[in-house]
C-alpha positions in Angstrom: 46.5 26.9 60.0 44.5 23.4 59.8 40.6 22.9 59.8 38.9 21.5 62.2 35.2 21.3 64.8 32.7 20.8 68.2 31.2 17.8 70.5 27.5 17.1 69.4 25.9 17.8 71.9 27.5 21.1 71.7 27.1 21.6 67.8 23.5 22.1 68.1 23.9 25.8 69.2 25.5 26.8 72.7 23.6 28.4 75.1 20.0 27.0 76.3 20.1 29.2 79.4 17.4 31.4 80.4 14.5 31.1 77.6 12.0 33.9 77.0 8.9 31.6 77.0 6.8 33.8 75.0 9.4 33.9 72.2 9.6 30.3 72.4 5.8 29.7 71.9 5.5 32.1 68.7 8.5 30.2 67.2 5.5 27.6 66.6 3.5 27.8 63.5 1.1 30.2 62.9 -1.3 30.6 60.4 -1.0 33.9 58.2 -2.8 36.0 56.2 -2.9 35.9 52.4 0.1 36.9 50.6 -0.7 36.9 47.1 -3.0 39.5 46.9 -5.7 37.2 45.5 -8.5 39.4 44.9 -7.2 42.9 45.3 -7.2 45.6 42.8 -4.5 45.7 40.2 -2.4 48.5 41.4 -3.8 49.0 44.6 -1.7 48.1 47.9 -0.9 44.5 48.2 -1.1 42.6 51.6 3.0 41.2 52.1 4.7 39.5 54.7 8.1 41.4 55.8 10.0 39.0 53.2 7.5 39.0 50.3 8.0 42.6 50.4 11.5 42.6 50.4 11.6 40.2 47.9 9.4 43.1 45.9 11.8 46.0 47.1 14.8 43.7 45.4 13.5 44.6 41.9 11.7 48.3 42.6 14.7 49.7 44.1 16.6 49.2 40.9 13.8 50.2 38.9 13.6 53.1 40.5 17.4 54.1 40.3 18.4 57.7 41.9 14.7 58.3 42.8 14.9 55.6 45.3 14.6 57.1 49.0 14.6 53.7 51.2 11.5 51.7 52.3 9.8 50.3 55.2 7.5 48.2 56.3 4.0 48.8 58.3 3.2 45.8 59.9 -0.2 46.3 61.3 -1.1 47.3 57.6 1.1 44.2 56.0 2.0 46.8 53.3 5.3 48.2 51.5 5.7 51.9 51.4 8.6 53.1 49.2 10.3 56.3 49.5 10.2 58.2 46.0 12.5 61.3 45.9 12.0 63.7 43.1 10.8 60.8 40.6 7.8 62.5 39.4 4.4 60.3 38.1 6.8 57.7 36.8 8.4 56.6 39.9 5.2 56.8 41.7 3.9 54.5 38.6 6.0 52.0 38.9 6.1 51.5 42.9 2.1 51.2 42.8 2.1 49.0 40.0 4.4 46.5 42.1 1.6 46.3 44.7 3.4 49.4 47.1 2.6 52.6 48.3 4.3 55.3 47.0 5.4 58.3 49.4 7.1 61.4 48.3 10.2 62.4 50.5 13.0 65.0 50.1 16.4 62.6 50.3 17.3 59.5 47.9 19.5 56.9 48.8 22.3 58.6 47.1 22.1 61.6 49.1 21.7 59.4 52.5 24.7 57.2 51.5 27.0 60.1 50.5 25.4 61.9 54.1 27.0 58.7 55.8 30.3 59.0 54.5 30.7 62.5 55.6 30.0 61.7 59.3 32.3 58.5 58.9 35.2 61.1 58.3 33.8 64.0 60.8 32.0 61.9 63.5 33.7 59.2 63.9 34.4 59.2 67.9 33.8 55.8 69.9 30.3 56.1 72.1 28.8 56.8 68.3 26.4 54.8 65.7 24.8 55.5 62.5 22.3 54.4 60.3 19.6 55.1 57.2 16.2 55.9 59.0 13.7 55.3 56.0 10.7 56.1 58.4 11.9 59.6 58.8 14.2 59.3 55.6 17.1 60.8 57.3 19.6 59.2 58.9 19.5 58.3 62.7 22.5 59.0 64.7 23.0 57.8 68.1 25.6 58.8 70.8 25.9 57.0 73.7 26.2 58.2 77.5 29.7 58.2 77.4 29.6 61.4 74.4 29.8 64.3 76.2 31.5 67.6 76.2 33.8 68.4 73.0 33.2 64.6 71.6 29.2 65.3 71.9 30.2 69.2 70.3 31.4 67.0 67.1 28.9 65.1 66.2 26.5 67.4 66.6 28.9 70.0 64.2 29.2 66.7 61.9 25.3 66.6 61.6 24.4 69.9 61.2 26.8 70.3 58.0 25.0 67.8 56.3 21.8 70.1 56.1 18.5 70.5 57.1 16.4 67.4 57.3 19.4 64.9 56.6 20.3 63.4 59.7 19.1 63.8 63.7 20.9 62.4 66.8 19.2 60.8 69.6 21.0 60.1 73.4 21.0 56.3 74.3 21.2 55.3 77.9 23.9 52.5 77.9 27.2 52.2 76.2 28.1 50.7 73.2 30.5 47.8 73.6 30.9 44.2 72.5 29.3 41.4 74.5 31.8 39.0 75.1 31.6 38.6 78.7 29.8 36.9 81.2 27.5 33.2 79.9 28.5 30.0 79.9 28.4 28.8 76.3 32.1 29.2 74.6 35.5 29.8 76.4 38.5 30.9 75.6 41.5 33.1 76.8 39.4 34.3 79.7 36.5 35.5 77.4 32.8 33.9 77.3 30.8 33.9 74.2 27.8 32.2 72.7 28.1 30.0 69.5 26.5 31.3 66.4 25.8 29.0 63.2 27.0 25.7 62.1 29.0 26.0 58.9 30.7 23.6 56.4 34.0 24.9 54.7 34.8 25.0 51.1 37.6 22.1 51.9 34.3 20.0 53.9 35.3 21.0 57.2 32.9 21.3 59.8 32.6 24.7 62.0 30.5 27.3 63.5 30.6 31.4 63.2 30.7 33.7 66.5 31.7 37.1 66.8 34.9 38.6 65.2 35.6 40.4 69.0 35.4 36.8 70.6 37.8 35.4 67.5 40.8 37.7 68.1 40.5 37.4 71.7 42.0 33.9 71.3 42.7 31.1 69.2 41.0 28.1 70.7 37.9 27.8 72.3 36.2 25.2 74.6 32.4 24.3 75.7 33.7 25.0 79.6 35.9 27.2 81.3 39.3 25.9 81.4 37.8 22.5 79.5 39.7 20.7 76.5 39.7 23.1 73.3 36.9 21.6 70.7 37.5 24.5 68.1 40.4 26.3 66.5 39.9 30.2 64.8 40.5 30.4 61.1 39.3 33.8 60.6 38.3 36.6 62.8 37.8 40.4 61.6 37.3 43.2 64.4 37.2 45.7 64.1 36.8 46.9 60.4 34.6 45.6 57.8 32.1 43.8 60.0 32.4 41.5 63.4 32.7 37.9 63.0 35.1 35.1 62.8 35.3 31.0 61.7 36.1 28.7 64.4 36.9 24.9 63.3 35.8 21.7 65.1 39.2 20.1 66.1 37.0 16.5 66.0 36.5 15.5 62.5 34.3 12.9 63.3 31.7 15.4 64.9 28.3 15.5 63.6 27.1 19.3 63.5 23.8 19.4 62.7 22.3 22.8 61.1 20.2 24.2 63.8 19.6 26.7 67.0 18.6 24.6 70.3 16.1 27.1 72.0 16.0 25.6 75.1 13.6 23.2 76.6 13.7 20.4 74.0 13.1 22.7 71.4 15.1 23.6 68.3 14.8 25.2 65.1 16.1 23.9 61.8 18.4 26.9 60.1 18.3 26.0 56.1 20.0 29.0 54.6 21.2 32.0 54.8 19.2 35.1 54.7 19.4 39.1 54.3 17.8 41.2 56.8 14.5 43.2 56.1 14.5 46.0 58.1 10.7 45.5 59.8 11.0 41.9 59.8 10.5 39.9 62.8 13.8 38.0 64.3 14.8 36.2 67.0 18.3 36.1 69.0 19.4 32.5 70.7 22.6 33.7 73.2 24.2 32.0 76.5 23.5 34.6 79.2 20.0 35.6 78.2 18.4 32.4 75.8 16.1 33.6 73.5 14.4 36.8 72.8 12.7 38.4 69.8 12.6 41.9 68.3 12.8 43.5 65.1 15.1 44.8 62.7 15.1 48.8 62.7 18.4 49.6 60.7 20.7 48.5 57.9 24.6 48.7 56.8 25.1 50.3 60.2 28.2 52.0 61.8 29.2 51.3 65.2 32.3 53.1 67.0 33.1 50.9 69.8 35.9 51.8 71.9 37.9 49.2 70.3 37.3 50.5 66.9 34.7 51.2 63.8 32.6 48.5 62.6 30.7 49.0 59.5 28.2 46.4 57.9 26.0 46.2 60.7 22.1 45.5 60.9 20.9 47.2 63.7 17.7 45.9 65.8 15.7 46.7 69.4 16.2 43.3 70.1 17.7 43.1 73.6 21.3 41.4 74.6 24.0 41.1 77.6 27.6 40.0 77.8 28.0 36.9 76.6 25.3 36.9 74.1 28.5 37.9 71.5 28.3 35.8 68.4 24.8 34.2 69.3 22.7 33.6 66.7 19.7 35.7 64.8 17.5 34.2 62.8 13.5 34.0 61.3 10.9 31.6 62.7 11.1 29.6 59.5 14.7 29.2 60.0 16.6 31.5 58.3 20.0 32.8 59.8 20.2 36.5 59.6 23.2 37.6 62.0 25.4 37.1 64.5 25.3 39.3 68.2 28.0 42.2 67.9 27.5 44.6 70.6 24.9 47.3 71.4 24.1 50.0 74.6 21.5 48.0 76.4 20.6 45.2 78.2 17.2 42.9 78.6 16.2 45.1 81.5 16.2 48.6 80.6 16.2 47.7 76.5 18.3 49.5 74.1 19.7 49.1 70.5 21.9 45.8 69.7 23.6 45.2 66.7 24.5 42.1 64.4 27.1 41.4 62.0 24.8 39.9 58.8 25.3 36.2 58.0 25.4 36.3 54.2 28.3 38.8 54.7 30.4 37.0 56.7 29.8 33.4 54.7 30.9 35.2 51.3 34.3 36.3 53.6 35.6 33.0 54.6 33.6 30.9 51.8 31.6 28.4 54.0 28.2 27.7 53.8 25.6 27.1 56.4 25.4 23.6 57.9 26.3 20.8 55.4 25.5 23.8 52.4 23.2 25.5 50.4 23.8 29.0 51.9 20.9 31.4 50.3 20.7 35.0 49.1 18.5 37.3 49.4 15.5 38.1 51.5 14.3 36.0 54.1 11.2 33.8 54.5 10.2 34.6 58.2 6.4 33.7 57.9 4.2 36.0 60.0 6.3 39.1 59.6 3.3 40.4 58.2 1.9 40.9 61.3 4.5 42.3 63.0 5.2 39.1 65.2 1.9 38.1 65.9 -0.7 39.1 68.8 -0.2 37.9 72.1 -2.5 34.8 73.1 -2.3 35.2 77.1 -3.5 37.8 79.2 -0.8 40.5 78.3 -2.3 43.8 77.6 0.3 46.4 78.7 2.1 48.3 75.4 5.7 46.7 75.1 6.6 46.8 78.5 8.8 44.3 80.1 6.6 40.7 80.7 7.5 38.7 84.2 9.6 35.9 84.3 11.6 35.6 81.0 10.2 39.2 79.5 11.6 40.9 76.9 12.7 44.4 75.9 11.0 46.9 77.7 11.2 49.6 75.7 10.3 47.5 72.2 7.1 46.1 72.5 9.3 42.8 74.2 8.1 39.7 75.4 5.3 38.9 77.7 4.4 35.4 79.7 0.7 35.7 77.7 2.4 36.2 74.1 4.1 39.0 72.1 3.0 42.6 71.6 3.9 44.5 68.7 3.4 48.4 69.1 2.3 48.7 65.3 5.2 51.0 64.4 6.2 51.1 60.7 9.8 49.6 60.0 12.0 50.3 57.6 13.2 48.0 54.8 16.6 49.6 53.2 
């Protein structure tokens, strides 16, 4: 297959539809607390942004070895809490030396990783998902409303077989499914999806990333329903080890700026790809529901869709709906983090939404963000330290849905007066 591209007005980013006003407002630059720990006593917990905490954790996790039990970021305190499993005084000292808070737990990461493998063998039924929750030091298994009867019993037995305190089950009101219909962004073969991020392939061609389940639906994509194709799928993965596709533009002369159109004439420049850090604030743009925000709640998640099992995803509380598939998950500072895959809810009732990590997709297809310069490691989401910042208007509820373009009611969503965060501690890794 030859490589190709999209029209200039579409190349910025598809889907400037219903935009969350408050979410758009907090994308503007904000003052942040000092992140360098200046003036703090050596060995005491330091104030860190979520991105800075992720960077600290990259090195700290290696030092702890099998004593590492995961970590989470407390947004209200701007502190990194590191779980230590049976590591004794040495491991605790390493954590405190790095400026984090040491917390003794039962389960190490190797123990939890082994348990997730067991769940894959024993509990892979459609409508289930699981990821490590470092706040409880357990695996959180979620079953949607379709998991009943014998299928529920199977999952319950698999969880019990792991032993006490290793995993727990919760029910979701919705149904896990890819968000592939509705919307007005890119069209192909009767399917409707959203464009993710513009990229450059290894041979210099311009293209974009979208969801893999969109890529396997049809080979050619248009900017209008039943319109002239403007891009051709080169690679697509779904189900299996991800949910991503590379589409190259058919017009070799089209400019493809590295930016996300967030509506109302606003754009966010996308500078690099970055790994997600659980607990950081992220934004999602999609052609159906526009701009929404929330937090990363889990990494390396496994989701059992009706079409098959997908692994290695990012779990969030950001809402999404059909047609948002493939849309961009990014940070305020312009880090490309994920591509919308699917979930169990909508932007009225909330629910879980899963994303394909951009870094993994880029590695698989051999591409770079924009004209190049894909980054590694944690993002640079300034403002994550305060969980997204307090609302600046009259919003005073506890995370309920705001009026107009309000966000995810169950997850401290967007309000007409700003963004409220429930102050929950969220995990990093």
